[in-house]
N, C-alpha and C positions, 0 to 999 in steps of 0.2 A: 861718786855722788857727793856734792858738797852739802854739809849740814849747817844750817843757820839757826841759832838759838835766840828766841825771844827772851830777853832778860835785861833788867836794869840793876842786877846785883853784880857789882864790880868784881868781887872776889870769886864767887862761883862762876860768873860768866867767863872770866879770863881763864879759869881752870879748865872749863869745857873747851874752849878754843885751843888752849895749849895741848889738850889731850887729843885734838884731832878735828874739831869742828872748824868750818871755814870762817865763821864770823858771828857777829851779833846784829839782831834787829831790835831797835828801839821803836815803839809803836805809839805815834801820835794820833792814829785815827780814832775819833770819837763823835764827830759831828754827824748827827742824825742816826748814829748807830744804835742808841738805846730804843729809838722808835722803830727802826727797821728790824731789830732782833728782839722785840718785845715778846716775852714768854718763851724765848728759844733756849734759855739756860746758857747763853754763850758768854764769852769772856770780853768785857769792854776794858780797854787799857786805860791807865791813869798815868802813862809815862809823860814826863815833862822834858822841855828843852834842857834843863839842868842835868836830867838823866843822860841825855845824849852826851853832854860834856863829860860827865863822869865815866861813861863807858869808853869814850875816846881815849881818855887818859889811862884806862885800866888794861887795854888790850891792843896788840898790833894786828889782830884779825880784821877782816873786812867789816866796816861799820856801815849799816844800812839803816835808814829812817823811813818808816812808813808814814806818809802824810795823810791828811784827810782827803777825800775825794775833791776833785777840781772844783774850784769856786773863787770868789773874790779874795779869799784869804790865802790862796795858793802861793802868790808871789812872795808874801812875807814869810811863809813856811819854808819855801825854797831857800830864800836868803839866809834864814836863821839856821837851818839844818846844815848848809854848806859852811857857814861861818863857824859852827860848832864841830866840824870835822867829819861829817858824813861823806863817805866816799861814793854812796849810791842812794837814791831815793826810790821809794815804791809808791806808785800812784794807784789807789784802790778805786772800786766801783766805777771803772771805766765804762762808758757807753758808746762813745764816738771816737774815731781817729782824730777828729779835730781837737778834742780836749787833750789828747796826747801831744799833738803839735804845739798847742799853746804852752804846755808845760815844758816841752823840749826848748821852746824859745826862751822861757824863763831860765832854765838850767844852763843854756848857752854853752854847753860843752864842758862846764866846770866839774861835773861829776857824772856818774852814770844815772840813767833813769830806767827802772823796770816798771812794768804794769801788771795789774791783777785782772785777769778775765774772770769776772764773777758776776756778770749779768748776762741775760740772754741776748741783749743788744750787742755786748762785746764779743760773744760767741759768733753771732752772725757777722760781725765786722772784723773777725779775727785775721783774715788775710790782709786787710788794709792796715790794721794795727800792727801786725808783725812785719809789715814792710817798713816801719819807721826804725831809726837807729837806736834801738833799745838795748839796755844791758841785760835784760832778762824778761821772761814772760811766765807768769804763774797762774794756773787755774785754781781759783778759790772755791772749793766744793760747798762750803756751808752757805755763803751768801748767794751762790748760784742756786742752790736748793730753795732758799727763801725767795729769790726773785722769780723762780719757776712756780712758786706755790706748791712745792712738792714736800713729801715727808720722807724722801729717800736720799740720804746724804751721799751715797756712793753710786747712785744711778748713772751720773755722767761717765763713770769708769767702765760701764758695761752696755751703755746704749749707743756708743760710738761717738758721743760728744768730745771727750778728751782726745780720742784718736784723731778726730777731724781737726781740732785745734793744733794738736801736736804736728800734724802734717804741713801746717802753715808756717811753723816756727823754726827759724834757723838759729836764733839767739839761744843762750841757755834757757832751758825749759824746766819748769817745776810744777808739782801738784801734790796735794795731800800733805801729810805730816807723818813722821815716824816716832816711835818710842823704842824701848829696848826689845830685843828678841824675846818672845814669850808673853809680851804684853799685847795690848790692843783689844777693843771690843767696839762694835760686834764683829768687825773683820780682824782676825788675828794679825798681829804686826808682821809676821813673816809672810802672810799672804799679801797684804798691802805692799810690803817691800818688794815682793816678786812682781807685782803689777807695775810698780814704779820703774823696776829694771826693764820690763818688757817694753814700756813706753819710752825707753832711752832718756829717763829723767835725769837732768844734770844736777839738780839741787832740790832740797826739800826743807821743811821747817821742823824744829823741835819746839814743841809748845807744851800745852797743859798736861797731856798724858805723860810725855817724857819727864817733865819736871815732877810730877807725882811719882812716877815709877823710879826715879833716881833717888828718892828720899832715903837717906842712910847709905847710899852707895857711893863708890869712888869713881869720879869721872875718868881718871886715868886707866881704870879697868873697863868701864862700861862703854865709853865712847869708842875705843879701838875695837871692842867686841862687836859693836854695831856696824862699824866700817868693815870689819872681816866678813860679817854675815852678808853685807851687800856684795862683796867680792865673790862670795860663794855663789850667790844667786846669779851673778853674771856668767859663771862658769857652768851653770846647770845645763843639762842636756834638754832637748826640746820636749821629751816625754815629761820631765819633772816640771818644766815651765807650763805645759798644758794642764797638768794636774793642779798646779797652783791657780791657773785661771778658772778651772772648774770649781775649785773651792770658793773663789770670789764670786762666781755665778751662783753658787749654791746659797750663799748668804743673802743675796738680793733677788734670787729668782721668784719667791712668792708674789712679789709686787710687779714683776715685769712680764709683759707679753712676750711670746716666743720670738717675735721679729727682733727684739733687742739683744738676742744672744748669738749674734753672727760674727763677732769680731774674730779675725783669724789670728791664731797664736803662732809665732815664729820663734826661732832661737833667741835666747836672751843676748842682748848686745850691750 
């Protein structure tokens, strides 16, 4: 599973990549985000175009730039990100396949384009969106929760939503985020990691929890440890995988009707 770190710290970011992460995400998304996430306690990025240039110079890892959601500004953002060395762009808050098509036209094959499925409209259109020539597809749990007016962050993992999107995606697929083994709340990190393995997740993100849990720790020790823990989960027998699934359900069960607890657990792949 590829790990992508959100960071604009050239020294630390390059160390995390050198220790085993696949690359860096520089986050330009902020248009409308403060209004959308008002009162949610979420992180709103202040990353700049200059940060993208610095991170390109700092690492040979894959460099991804998350743009703002599609709008009149997208053409300029695409041009600027490509000029500064982004190998891939992420388009957030997708609602239609048409906005994906317009962005692909702007990219014109010069770099990869991934999309974030984080609205109910995008979930409903996931088959059409995934039919486009995308570099990756990621399900964003937090914005999806807000879009659904839900108070349950992990509900899409247990109500069949993520499984349904995953079934449509042939490109590299991602969901959620990871931190160090032993971390994570309210879902323990190892339980969420097991769910990502069950879903055959190809990549995920390292964000606030990982950065906080890494304080005072050595990335050359902790990143390989995290990757080794994912390898162990892939080798888990079906009984262990089923037990991890039940632990995930136990965290979310109080708010879920019984009909949402029917996802079949198979061997980790």
